[in-house]
C-alpha positions as CSV (number, residue, x, y, z in Angstrom):
1,M,28.0,-13.0,19.2
2,K,26.9,-15.1,16.3
3,K,27.5,-13.6,12.9
4,Y,25.1,-14.8,10.2
5,K,25.7,-15.0,6.5
6,V,22.3,-13.4,5.8
7,I,19.9,-11.4,8.0
8,V,16.5,-10.6,6.5
9,V,14.4,-7.8,8.1
10,G,10.7,-8.2,7.6
11,G,8.6,-11.4,7.7
12,G,6.2,-10.6,4.9
13,P,6.0,-12.3,1.5
14,A,9.2,-10.8,0.2
15,G,11.1,-11.4,3.4
16,M,10.0,-15.0,3.8
17,M,10.8,-15.8,0.2
18,A,14.2,-14.1,0.5
19,A,15.1,-15.9,3.8
20,G,13.9,-19.3,2.5
21,R,15.9,-19.0,-0.7
22,A,19.1,-17.9,1.2
23,G,18.7,-20.8,3.6
24,E,17.9,-23.2,0.8
25,L,21.3,-22.4,-0.7
26,G,23.1,-23.3,2.6
27,A,23.6,-19.8,4.0
28,S,23.1,-19.3,7.8
29,T,20.0,-17.1,7.7
30,L,18.1,-15.2,10.4
31,L,14.6,-13.8,9.7
32,L,13.5,-10.9,11.9
33,E,9.8,-9.9,12.3
34,K,8.5,-7.2,14.5
35,N,5.0,-8.8,14.9
36,K,4.1,-11.9,17.0
37,I,3.5,-13.8,13.7
38,L,4.9,-14.0,10.2
39,G,2.9,-12.8,7.2
40,K,0.3,-10.6,9.1
41,K,-0.4,-8.5,6.0
42,L,-0.3,-11.5,3.7
43,L,-3.3,-13.0,5.7
44,I,-5.6,-10.1,4.7
45,T,-4.6,-9.8,1.0
46,G,-7.4,-10.5,-1.4
47,Q,-9.9,-10.1,1.4
48,G,-8.2,-13.1,3.1
49,R,-8.1,-15.2,-0.1
50,C,-4.6,-14.2,-1.1
51,N,-4.4,-13.4,-4.9
52,L,-0.9,-14.7,-5.0
53,T,0.0,-13.9,-8.7
54,N,-1.5,-13.3,-12.1
55,A,-1.1,-16.1,-14.6
56,Q,-1.0,-14.2,-17.9
57,S,1.7,-15.8,-20.0
58,D,3.0,-12.7,-21.8
59,L,5.8,-11.3,-19.7
60,K,5.8,-7.9,-21.5
61,S,2.1,-7.4,-20.8
62,F,2.7,-8.2,-17.1
63,I,5.5,-5.7,-17.0
64,N,3.4,-3.0,-18.7
65,Q,1.0,-3.1,-15.8
66,F,3.7,-1.2,-13.8
67,G,4.1,1.6,-16.3
68,P,7.6,3.0,-17.0
69,Q,9.0,1.5,-13.8
70,G,8.1,-2.0,-14.9
71,K,11.2,-2.5,-17.0
72,F,13.1,-2.9,-13.8
73,L,11.3,-6.2,-13.3
74,Y,12.4,-8.0,-16.5
75,H,15.1,-10.1,-15.0
76,A,13.3,-10.9,-11.7
77,L,10.1,-12.0,-13.5
78,F,12.0,-13.9,-16.2
79,Y,14.1,-15.7,-13.5
80,F,11.2,-16.4,-11.0
81,G,7.9,-15.3,-12.5
82,P,4.2,-16.4,-12.3
83,K,4.8,-19.9,-13.6
84,E,7.6,-20.5,-11.1
85,I,5.6,-19.2,-8.1
86,I,2.7,-21.5,-9.0
87,N,5.0,-24.4,-9.3
88,F,6.7,-23.4,-6.0
89,F,3.5,-23.5,-4.0
90,E,2.2,-26.6,-5.7
91,K,5.5,-28.4,-4.7
92,L,4.8,-27.3,-1.1
93,G,1.3,-29.0,-1.3
94,V,-0.9,-26.0,-2.1
95,K,-3.7,-26.7,-4.6
96,I,-4.0,-23.7,-7.0
97,K,-6.9,-22.3,-9.0
98,I,-7.0,-19.6,-11.7
99,E,-10.0,-17.3,-11.9
100,R,-11.3,-14.6,-14.2
101,G,-8.6,-12.1,-15.2
102,Q,-6.0,-14.9,-14.7
103,R,-6.0,-14.2,-11.0
104,V,-4.4,-17.1,-9.0
105,F,-5.6,-18.2,-5.6
106,P,-5.2,-21.1,-3.3
107,F,-8.0,-23.6,-4.1
108,N,-9.5,-23.3,-0.6
109,D,-9.6,-19.5,-0.8
110,R,-7.6,-19.3,2.5
111,A,-4.5,-17.1,2.7
112,E,-3.4,-19.2,5.7
113,E,-2.7,-22.0,3.2
114,I,0.0,-19.8,1.6
115,L,1.5,-18.7,4.9
116,K,1.7,-22.4,6.1
117,A,3.5,-23.3,2.9
118,L,6.0,-20.5,3.4
119,I,6.7,-21.4,7.0
120,K,7.2,-25.0,5.8
121,Y,9.7,-23.7,3.3
122,L,11.6,-21.7,6.0
123,K,11.9,-24.7,8.3
124,K,13.0,-26.9,5.4
125,S,15.7,-24.3,4.6
126,S,16.9,-24.2,8.2
127,V,16.1,-20.5,8.6
128,E,16.2,-19.1,12.2
129,I,13.1,-17.1,12.9
130,N,12.9,-14.4,15.5
131,L,9.5,-12.8,16.2
132,N,8.8,-9.6,18.2
133,K,12.1,-8.2,17.0
134,K,12.0,-4.5,16.0
135,V,14.9,-2.8,14.3
136,V,15.5,0.7,15.7
137,K,18.9,1.6,14.2
138,V,21.2,0.7,11.3
139,V,24.9,1.4,11.5
140,K,27.1,1.7,8.4
141,N,30.9,1.7,8.0
142,K,31.8,3.5,4.8
143,D,29.7,1.7,2.1
144,Y,28.9,-1.4,4.2
145,L,26.1,-2.0,6.6
146,E,28.0,-3.0,9.7
147,K,25.2,-3.9,12.1
148,I,21.6,-3.4,13.1
149,I,20.3,-2.7,16.6
150,L,17.0,-4.0,17.9
151,S,14.6,-2.3,20.4
152,N,15.9,-4.6,23.2
153,K,19.4,-3.2,22.4
154,Q,20.5,-6.5,20.9
155,V,23.2,-5.9,18.2
156,L,23.2,-8.2,15.1
157,E,25.8,-8.6,12.5
158,A,25.8,-10.4,9.1
159,D,27.8,-10.6,5.9
160,N,24.8,-9.5,4.0
161,F,21.4,-7.9,4.9
162,I,18.1,-8.0,3.0
163,F,15.5,-5.4,3.9
164,C,11.9,-6.4,3.1
165,P,10.1,-4.2,5.6
166,G,7.1,-3.3,3.4
167,G,5.8,0.2,2.9
168,K,3.2,2.3,4.8
169,S,0.0,0.6,3.8
170,Y,-2.1,-1.1,6.5
171,P,0.1,0.2,9.3
172,S,-1.8,-2.0,11.8
173,T,0.0,-5.0,10.3
174,G,3.4,-3.4,11.1
175,S,4.0,-1.5,7.9
176,T,4.7,1.8,9.6
177,G,7.3,3.2,7.2
178,E,10.3,3.6,9.6
179,A,12.5,1.7,7.1
180,Y,12.4,4.7,4.8
181,Q,14.3,6.6,7.5
182,W,16.9,3.9,7.8
183,L,17.5,3.8,4.1
184,T,17.8,7.6,3.9
185,K,20.5,7.5,6.6
186,L,22.3,4.8,4.5
187,G,22.3,7.2,1.5
188,H,19.3,6.0,-0.5
189,Q,16.8,8.3,-2.1
190,I,13.1,7.7,-1.5
191,S,10.6,8.7,-4.2
192,P,7.5,10.6,-2.9
193,L,5.1,8.2,-1.1
194,F,1.4,8.0,-1.6
195,P,-1.3,5.4,-0.6
196,S,-2.2,3.4,-3.7
197,L,-5.0,0.9,-4.6
198,T,-7.3,2.6,-2.1
199,P,-11.1,3.1,-1.9
200,L,-12.8,6.3,-3.0
201,L,-14.7,8.5,-0.5
202,V,-17.8,10.3,-1.8
203,K,-19.8,13.2,-0.6
204,E,-23.3,11.8,-1.0
205,K,-24.6,10.1,2.1
206,I,-27.0,8.0,0.1
207,V,-24.1,5.4,-0.5
208,K,-24.7,4.3,3.1
209,E,-28.0,2.7,1.8
210,L,-26.0,0.8,-0.8
211,E,-23.3,-0.5,1.5
212,G,-22.2,-4.0,0.6
213,L,-23.8,-4.0,-2.9
214,S,-21.5,-5.8,-5.3
215,L,-21.5,-4.7,-8.9
216,K,-20.3,-6.8,-11.8
217,N,-19.7,-5.7,-15.4
218,V,-20.2,-2.0,-14.7
219,S,-18.3,1.0,-16.1
220,F,-16.9,3.8,-14.0
221,H,-16.0,7.1,-15.6
222,L,-14.0,9.8,-13.7
223,F,-14.8,13.4,-14.6
224,Q,-13.0,16.6,-13.6
225,N,-14.8,19.9,-14.4
226,N,-17.2,17.9,-16.5
227,K,-14.5,16.5,-18.7
228,K,-13.9,12.7,-18.7
229,I,-10.3,11.9,-17.6
230,N,-10.4,8.2,-16.9
231,S,-12.5,5.0,-17.2
232,R,-12.6,1.4,-15.9
233,F,-14.8,-1.6,-16.5
234,G,-15.3,-4.6,-14.2
235,E,-16.3,-5.2,-10.6
236,A,-16.9,-2.8,-7.7
237,I,-18.6,-2.6,-4.3
238,F,-20.3,0.2,-2.3
239,T,-19.0,0.9,1.1
240,A,-20.4,3.0,3.9
241,Q,-18.4,6.0,2.8
242,G,-18.0,5.4,-1.0
243,L,-16.7,2.8,-3.3
244,S,-14.2,0.0,-3.4
245,G,-13.4,-3.1,-5.5
246,P,-11.0,-3.9,-8.3
247,I,-11.9,-1.1,-10.8
248,V,-12.1,1.5,-8.0
249,L,-8.7,0.5,-6.6
250,D,-7.2,0.6,-10.0
251,L,-8.7,4.1,-10.7
252,S,-7.0,5.3,-7.5
253,R,-3.5,4.5,-9.0
254,D,-3.9,7.1,-11.7
255,W,-5.4,9.8,-9.4
256,P,-4.9,13.4,-10.6
257,L,-2.7,15.6,-8.4
258,N,-5.3,18.3,-8.6
259,T,-8.4,16.8,-6.9
260,D,-10.8,19.7,-7.4
261,N,-14.3,19.1,-8.9
262,L,-14.0,15.3,-9.3
263,M,-17.0,13.2,-10.0
264,I,-17.6,9.5,-10.7
265,K,-20.4,8.5,-13.1
266,I,-21.4,4.9,-12.9
267,D,-22.9,3.1,-15.9
268,F,-24.8,0.2,-14.4
269,K,-25.7,-1.1,-17.9
270,P,-22.7,-0.6,-20.2
271,A,-23.8,-3.4,-22.5
272,L,-26.8,-1.3,-23.5
273,D,-26.8,2.2,-25.1
274,Y,-29.4,4.8,-24.0
275,H,-31.9,3.7,-26.6
276,Q,-31.5,0.0,-26.0
277,L,-31.9,0.5,-22.2
278,D,-35.0,2.7,-22.7
279,Q,-36.5,-0.1,-24.9
280,R,-35.6,-2.7,-22.2
281,I,-37.4,-0.6,-19.5
282,Q,-40.4,-0.1,-21.8
283,K,-40.6,-3.8,-22.2
284,D,-40.5,-4.4,-18.5
285,F,-43.1,-1.7,-17.9
286,Q,-45.4,-3.3,-20.4
287,Q,-45.2,-6.6,-18.6
288,A,-45.8,-4.8,-15.2
289,A,-48.3,-2.3,-16.5
290,N,-50.7,-2.6,-13.5
291,K,-48.0,-2.8,-10.9
292,L,-46.7,-0.1,-8.6
293,F,-43.5,1.6,-9.8
294,K,-41.7,0.3,-6.6
295,N,-42.4,-3.3,-7.7
296,S,-41.4,-2.9,-11.4
297,L,-37.6,-2.9,-11.4
298,N,-36.9,-6.3,-10.0
299,K,-35.8,-7.9,-13.3
300,L,-33.6,-4.9,-14.2
301,L,-31.7,-4.1,-11.0
302,P,-30.3,-5.7,-7.8
303,Q,-32.8,-5.3,-4.9
304,K,-30.6,-3.0,-2.9
305,L,-30.3,-0.5,-5.7
306,I,-34.0,-0.2,-6.5
307,P,-35.1,2.1,-3.6
308,V,-32.2,4.4,-4.2
309,I,-33.0,4.8,-8.0
310,I,-36.6,5.3,-7.1
311,K,-35.7,8.1,-4.6
312,L,-33.3,9.8,-7.0
313,S,-35.8,9.6,-9.9
314,Q,-38.4,11.6,-7.7
315,I,-41.1,9.4,-9.1
316,N,-43.8,8.4,-6.6
317,P,-43.1,4.7,-5.7
318,E,-46.9,4.1,-5.4
319,K,-47.5,5.3,-8.9
320,R,-48.9,2.8,-11.4
321,V,-46.3,1.8,-14.0
322,N,-48.7,2.6,-16.9
323,L,-48.9,6.2,-15.7
324,I,-45.2,6.8,-15.8
325,T,-44.4,9.5,-18.4
326,R,-41.7,9.4,-21.1
327,E,-39.8,12.1,-19.4
328,Q,-39.8,10.1,-16.1
329,R,-38.6,7.0,-17.9
330,K,-35.8,8.9,-19.6
331,K,-34.7,10.1,-16.1
332,I,-34.4,6.5,-15.0
333,V,-32.3,5.7,-18.1
334,H,-30.1,8.6,-17.3
335,L,-29.6,7.6,-13.7
336,L,-28.7,4.0,-14.7
337,K,-26.2,5.2,-17.4
338,E,-24.7,8.2,-15.5
339,F,-25.2,7.6,-11.7
340,P,-23.3,10.6,-10.3
341,L,-21.2,10.7,-7.1
342,K,-19.0,13.6,-6.1
343,I,-15.6,12.6,-4.9
344,K,-14.4,13.7,-1.5
345,G,-11.0,12.0,-1.7
346,L,-9.1,8.7,-1.4
347,G,-8.8,6.4,1.6
348,G,-5.5,6.8,3.5
349,Y,-2.7,4.3,4.2
350,D,-5.0,2.5,6.6
351,Q,-7.1,1.4,3.6
352,A,-4.5,1.3,0.9
353,I,-3.4,-2.1,-0.5
354,I,0.1,-0.8,-1.4
355,T,2.4,2.2,-1.1
356,R,3.3,4.2,-4.2
357,G,6.8,5.4,-4.2
358,G,9.8,4.0,-2.3
359,V,13.5,3.4,-2.9
360,N,14.7,4.9,-6.2
361,L,15.1,2.0,-8.6
362,K,18.2,3.5,-10.2
363,E,20.0,2.7,-6.9
364,I,19.2,-1.0,-7.1
365,D,20.8,-3.6,-9.4
366,P,17.8,-5.3,-11.1
367,N,19.7,-8.5,-11.7
368,T,20.5,-9.1,-8.0
369,M,18.4,-6.7,-6.0
370,K,21.7,-5.4,-4.4
371,S,22.0,-1.8,-3.4
372,K,24.4,0.3,-5.4
373,I,24.9,2.5,-2.3
374,I,25.6,-0.1,0.4
375,K,27.6,-3.1,-0.9
376,N,26.2,-5.8,1.4
377,L,22.5,-4.6,1.4
378,Y,19.7,-6.1,-0.8
379,L,16.1,-4.8,-1.0
380,A,12.9,-6.5,-2.0
381,G,9.1,-6.1,-2.0
382,E,7.0,-3.0,-1.3
383,I,9.9,-0.9,-0.1
384,L,10.9,-0.5,-3.8
385,D,9.4,2.2,-6.0
386,L,7.1,-0.3,-7.8
387,D,3.3,-0.6,-7.6
388,G,1.0,-2.4,-9.9
389,P,-2.8,-2.8,-10.3
390,T,-4.9,-5.4,-8.4
391,G,-4.9,-8.9,-9.7
392,G,-1.9,-10.5,-8.1
393,Y,0.7,-8.2,-9.6
394,N,2.1,-6.7,-6.4
395,L,2.5,-10.0,-4.6
396,Q,4.4,-11.4,-7.6
397,V,6.9,-8.5,-7.2
398,C,7.4,-9.6,-3.6
399,W,8.0,-13.2,-4.6
400,S,10.3,-12.4,-7.6
401,T,12.4,-9.7,-5.9
402,G,12.6,-11.6,-2.6
403,Y,13.8,-14.8,-4.4
404,L,16.4,-12.9,-6.3
405,A,17.7,-11.1,-3.2
406,G,17.9,-14.2,-1.2
407,E,19.8,-16.1,-3.8
408,N,22.3,-13.4,-4.5
409,A,22.9,-12.6,-0.8
410,A,23.6,-16.3,-0.1
411,K,26.0,-16.6,-3.1
412,K,28.0,-13.5,-2.4
């Protein structure tokens, strides 16, 4: 039986990076993936565009996005951070672009471009790739991982192992969470797990009429028992069951444990206060004085939103604009500044971008990604108790921790 220097479990972004780096340093490396292809989840990130990192230059600001847990990332990001990953992919022939919010994408907006580059890196690093290989058991001897056993009963041994199995989000891509059980058996503690960066589900059925409507430069305010507890500004989108998009997903990260009496109020016009918006509507109404109400909001609102606002305003759509009362106009203003939706809950793991919780960071050496429990085990990626906002932050964790784990497993 061949014994490898390094075996990497999980062919996602962290696993491919770890295996590629270990192989690049000359270590005999095997990469195991349970799916028929590598990077299945990577291909759907950023709605298939792959927001591969965030290019903000200030390391401290980057780390602050992860809250108190972020300090764990100082060494990994300093060693192989956003600048390094951009350079890494450019050297592999990927043309890069930076969009609003310092979000970094492949120039052609295709996640396949990133996956092809990673496979190129693996081949260049002489990594042996085994697909359709599912780990079902891990066997330790004292404080060493002795071997792993696959579903076909094949036994594999290595000097060092790197686990990059992902979390529980998007289980259809293979992230089904069984690795938490392996790690518990090996002696690791797992912080409580939750779906994170997930859409909001609302009670009002009227959102179905708004499905697909994209919003830019809007404000979302989260209320509980009529008290504002959180806010976000930016982009969002209506779904058949509620809301999604960057500001909605980020709101879900800070979700209250008590979910009773939650409501979102959307401000469609945050650049205007109530008085300014009222003046704007009066101006539009003056220009459309003889039009029907249903034809008077085209300059102010996206087409898909107009019939919903008309319905909720309870103003007759056939009414002449010059007959609309001050009270009715004020109701329109209120709807546009405080569009109310009662929250039913969050989407589950099948809709979550990332898993919150994971392996306790106190049990991992942040300088090497080596386990403090098992002497020949390294961990990287979503399996760690680290989760950031949208915008490329979570993929950067995979690149940085994977690179560090691969390098140190190869050198040991």
